[in-house]
C-alpha positions in Angstrom: 105.0 -37.4 4.0 104.5 -33.7 4.4 102.8 -32.8 7.7 102.8 -29.0 7.3 99.8 -27.6 9.0 97.9 -24.9 7.1 96.1 -22.3 9.0 92.7 -23.9 9.5 89.4 -23.0 11.3 90.7 -24.3 14.7 93.8 -22.2 14.5 91.9 -19.1 13.5 89.4 -19.6 16.3 92.1 -20.2 18.9 94.1 -17.1 17.8 90.9 -15.0 17.7 90.0 -16.1 21.2 93.5 -15.4 22.4 93.4 -11.9 20.8 90.0 -11.2 22.4 91.3 -12.3 25.8 94.2 -9.9 25.4 91.9 -7.1 24.3 89.6 -7.7 27.3 92.6 -7.7 29.7 93.8 -4.4 28.3 90.3 -2.9 28.8 90.3 -4.2 32.4 93.6 -2.6 33.0 92.2 0.7 31.8 89.1 0.4 34.0 91.2 -0.6 37.0 92.6 2.9 36.9 89.2 4.5 37.2 87.9 5.1 40.8 84.4 4.9 39.4 85.0 1.2 38.7 85.5 0.4 42.4 82.0 -1.0 43.0 82.5 -3.5 40.2 86.0 -4.7 41.3 84.9 -7.6 43.5 82.7 -9.0 40.7 85.4 -8.4 38.2 87.9 -10.2 40.4 85.6 -13.2 40.6 85.4 -13.3 36.8 89.2 -12.9 36.5 89.6 -15.8 38.9 87.3 -18.0 36.7 89.2 -16.9 33.6 92.6 -17.8 35.2 91.3 -21.2 36.3 90.0 -21.8 32.7 93.4 -20.8 31.3 95.1 -23.2 33.8 92.9 -26.0 32.5 93.8 -25.0 28.9 97.5 -25.4 29.7 96.8 -28.9 31.0 94.8 -29.7 27.9 97.5 -28.4 25.6 100.0 -30.8 27.2 97.5 -33.7 27.0 96.8 -32.9 23.3 100.4 -32.7 22.3 101.6 -35.6 24.4 98.6 -37.9 25.1 98.5 -40.1 28.2 99.7 -43.7 27.9 97.4 -46.3 26.5 97.7 -48.4 29.6 99.7 -48.5 32.8 102.4 -50.7 31.2 103.3 -48.3 28.5 106.7 -46.7 29.0 107.2 -43.0 28.9 109.5 -43.5 25.9 106.6 -45.2 24.1 104.3 -42.4 25.0 106.8 -39.8 23.7 107.4 -41.9 20.6 103.7 -41.9 19.8 103.5 -38.1 20.4 106.6 -37.6 18.1 105.1 -39.8 15.4 101.9 -37.7 15.4 103.5 -34.3 16.1 101.5 -31.4 14.6 103.1 -29.1 12.1 106.5 -29.3 10.6 107.6 -32.1 8.4 108.3 -35.7 9.3 111.3 -36.1 11.5 111.1 -32.6 13.0 109.2 -33.5 16.2 110.9 -32.5 19.4 113.1 -35.0 21.2 111.8 -36.9 24.2 113.7 -34.5 26.5 112.2 -31.5 24.7 108.7 -33.0 25.0 109.3 -33.5 28.8 110.4 -29.8 29.0 107.3 -28.8 27.2 105.1 -30.7 29.6 106.9 -29.3 32.6 106.6 -25.7 31.2 102.8 -26.2 30.6 102.4 -27.7 34.1 104.2 -24.8 35.6 102.2 -22.2 33.6 98.9 -24.0 34.7 100.0 -24.0 38.3 100.9 -20.3 38.2 97.5 -19.5 36.7 95.7 -21.5 39.4 97.7 -19.7 42.1 96.9 -16.3 40.5 93.2 -17.2 40.4 93.3 -18.1 44.1 95.0 -14.8 44.9 92.2 -13.0 43.0 89.7 -14.8 45.2 91.6 -13.7 48.3 91.7 -10.1 47.1 88.0 -10.2 46.3 87.3 -11.6 49.8 89.2 -8.6 51.4 87.7 -6.1 49.0 84.0 -7.0 49.2 83.5 -6.0 52.8 85.7 -2.9 52.4 83.5 -1.6 49.6 80.2 -2.6 51.2 77.9 0.2 52.1 78.1 1.2 55.8 75.4 -0.3 58.0 73.4 1.9 60.2 
């Protein structure tokens, strides 16, 4: 059974969204160099925070999509990884990652999601410090 995955609509949409995100990040980098953008920085940081949190959730979902949770509490982790290997996307039959490699993939995605969540929290902290510093003086 050949399980080679052709580039389909979902793949194109995901790659297009990833490219759009990269392009937007590059534009933000350019605007961050412009002093005239200072007034928009707190709002921009709030949106960056939300984006980072969404990306963190995406990492979690990728892991759950590739290696779905167990069917019930009694299913062993080996059975879970076996199901994931049997239905592994792409490649040909018998080319799914080993159980150890699947565990590494899950750990890497968990770490990436955690780092993105922390980065989002740091953006919120920076925004909290920046907002009052950029507020118009009273009086």
